[in-house]
C-alpha positions in Angstrom: 7.6 -21.4 0.2 6.4 -19.8 3.2 2.5 -18.8 1.9 3.4 -15.3 1.4 4.4 -13.1 -1.1 5.7 -9.9 -0.4 4.8 -7.2 -2.8 7.1 -3.4 -2.3 6.3 -0.9 -4.9 10.5 -0.2 -4.8 13.4 -2.4 -4.2 14.4 0.8 -1.7 11.7 -0.2 0.4 12.4 -4.5 0.6 15.6 -3.6 0.7 15.9 -5.8 4.0 13.4 -8.7 3.9 15.1 -11.9 4.3 15.6 -14.3 0.9 13.6 -17.1 1.7 10.2 -14.4 0.6 9.1 -14.4 -2.5 9.3 -11.0 -3.4 7.4 -9.0 -6.1 9.0 -4.9 -7.1 5.7 -3.1 -8.4 7.2 -0.1 -9.8 5.6 2.8 -8.7 1.8 3.5 -9.2 -1.9 1.9 -9.3 -1.4 0.6 -12.6 1.9 -1.3 -11.9 1.1 -2.7 -8.8 -2.1 -4.2 -10.3 -0.1 -5.8 -13.0 2.2 -7.4 -10.7 -0.2 -8.5 -8.9 -2.3 -10.3 -11.1 0.8 -11.8 -12.8 2.8 -13.2 -9.8 -1.0 -14.4 -8.7 -1.7 -15.8 -11.6 0.9 -18.4 -11.3 -0.9 -19.7 -8.2 -3.4 -22.3 -8.1 -6.7 -20.7 -7.8 -7.2 -22.8 -4.4 -3.3 -22.3 -3.4 -2.9 -18.4 -4.0 0.2 -16.8 -0.6 -1.0 -14.1 1.4 -0.4 -11.1 -0.3 1.5 -8.8 2.4 2.4 -5.2 0.9 4.7 -3.5 2.7 6.0 0.3 1.7 6.2 3.3 3.1 4.0 6.3 3.3 2.7 9.6 4.3 1.4 11.0 7.1 -2.0 13.3 6.7 -2.4 14.1 10.1 0.7 15.4 12.3 1.0 12.8 14.8 1.0 9.3 13.1 4.2 8.0 12.9 5.7 4.4 12.7 4.5 1.7 11.0 0.8 1.2 10.7 -1.3 -1.9 9.3 -4.7 -0.4 7.1 -7.6 -1.3 7.3 -9.2 0.3 4.7 -7.3 2.1 1.8 -9.4 4.2 -0.4 -8.8 5.1 -4.2 -8.1 8.7 -3.9 -7.9 10.2 -6.9 -10.6 8.0 -9.6 -13.7 11.2 -10.0 -16.4 7.8 -8.2 -19.0 9.7 -7.3 -19.2 11.5 -10.6 -18.8 7.3 -12.3 -21.8 6.3 -9.7 -24.3 9.2 -11.5 -23.2 8.1 -14.4 -24.5 4.5 -13.2 -21.2 3.1 -13.8 -19.9 1.3 -10.2 -16.4 2.3 -8.6 -15.6 0.2 -6.1 -12.9 2.8 -4.1 -12.9 1.2 -0.1 -10.9 -1.8 0.1 -11.5 -3.2 3.9 -8.8 -5.4 5.4 -9.0 -8.4 8.0 -6.9 -8.0 11.4 -6.7 -4.0 10.8 -5.3 -1.6 13.9 -8.3 0.8 12.4 -5.9 3.5 10.7 -6.8 4.0 6.4 -4.2 4.4 4.3 -5.7 6.7 0.6 -3.9 5.9 -2.6 -3.0 7.8 -5.7 -1.2 8.3 -9.0 0.4 11.5 -7.3 2.6 11.7 -5.3 1.5 13.6 -1.8 4.1 16.9 -1.5 1.5 19.7 -1.2 0.5 20.9 2.2 -2.9 22.1 0.5 -3.8 18.3 -0.4 -2.6 16.7 2.5 -4.4 18.5 4.9 -8.0 17.8 1.9 -7.4 14.0 1.8 -6.3 14.0 6.0 -10.6 14.0 6.2 -11.1 11.0 4.5 -7.7 9.1 5.7 -5.0 8.4 8.1 -1.6 8.0 5.3 -1.2 8.0 1.9 0.6 6.0 -0.6 0.9 5.3 -4.3 -0.2 1.7 -4.3 -2.0 0.4 -1.1 -4.9 0.6 -3.2 -4.2 -1.5 -6.8 -2.2 -3.9 -4.8 -5.7 -4.7 -2.3 -7.7 -4.5 -5.4 -6.2 -7.0 -7.4 -5.5 -9.7 -4.5 -9.0 -9.7 -4.0 -10.1 -10.1 -8.0 -7.7 -13.0 -7.8 -9.3 -14.0 -4.8 -6.0 -13.7 -2.3 -6.3 -12.2 1.3 -4.1 -9.3 1.6 -2.7 -6.9 4.4 -0.8 -3.8 4.1 2.1 -2.9 6.3 3.0 0.7 6.0 6.0 2.4 7.3 6.0 6.9 7.8 8.5 8.6 5.9 7.7 11.8 5.6 4.6 14.1 6.1 3.1 14.3 3.1 4.9 17.8 2.3 7.7 19.3 1.3 9.5 16.9 3.5 8.4 13.9 0.9 11.1 15.2 -1.4 13.4 13.5 1.4 11.9 10.0 0.6 15.6 9.3 -0.8 17.2 10.0 2.6 14.1 8.0 4.3 13.5 5.0 2.8 15.8 3.1 4.8 15.5 3.2 8.0 11.4 2.8 6.8 12.6 -0.8 5.0 14.2 -1.9 8.1 11.3 -1.6 10.1 9.1 -2.9 7.1 11.5 -6.5 7.1 11.9 -6.7 11.2 7.6 -6.5 11.7 7.8 -8.9 8.6 10.1 -11.4 10.3 8.7 -11.4 14.1 5.6 -11.4 12.2 5.8 -14.2 9.3 
């Protein structure tokens, strides 16, 4: 195709992606995302893996954040990495992403809609989602380049519960970026 594998957690987030792009809908959460990306990339020869472009929505951890972001780093925020490391088990809990905009995405399996949790995460990241780390990690392990593209759909507070009403606007912006860039 075009050397791009578009990855999204939900059909709603990829609703406006043109058919010319190979698209994988992973399902919600880190496990589903990692398995889907690994399976999709395994279908390619190791020396011909496409660029993985993960498009999706994210919650803003800081009030001034809005619009589209291309994170430079993604962290796995809900793993006890410090404890595991202290027990002698190395844990990769951050993936650096080339050509990002300097923002940091925090990924976890918990849906963040509590202001206290949001405020605690904002000390480490700009945005929060539920798949980005898993997509980036799986792509890296499979030898593929990865780019994360996130559109702010909510404030990672009780407004996150309105996600179904906001997702189409985000999906339009994500598809517009994809078509303009690739």
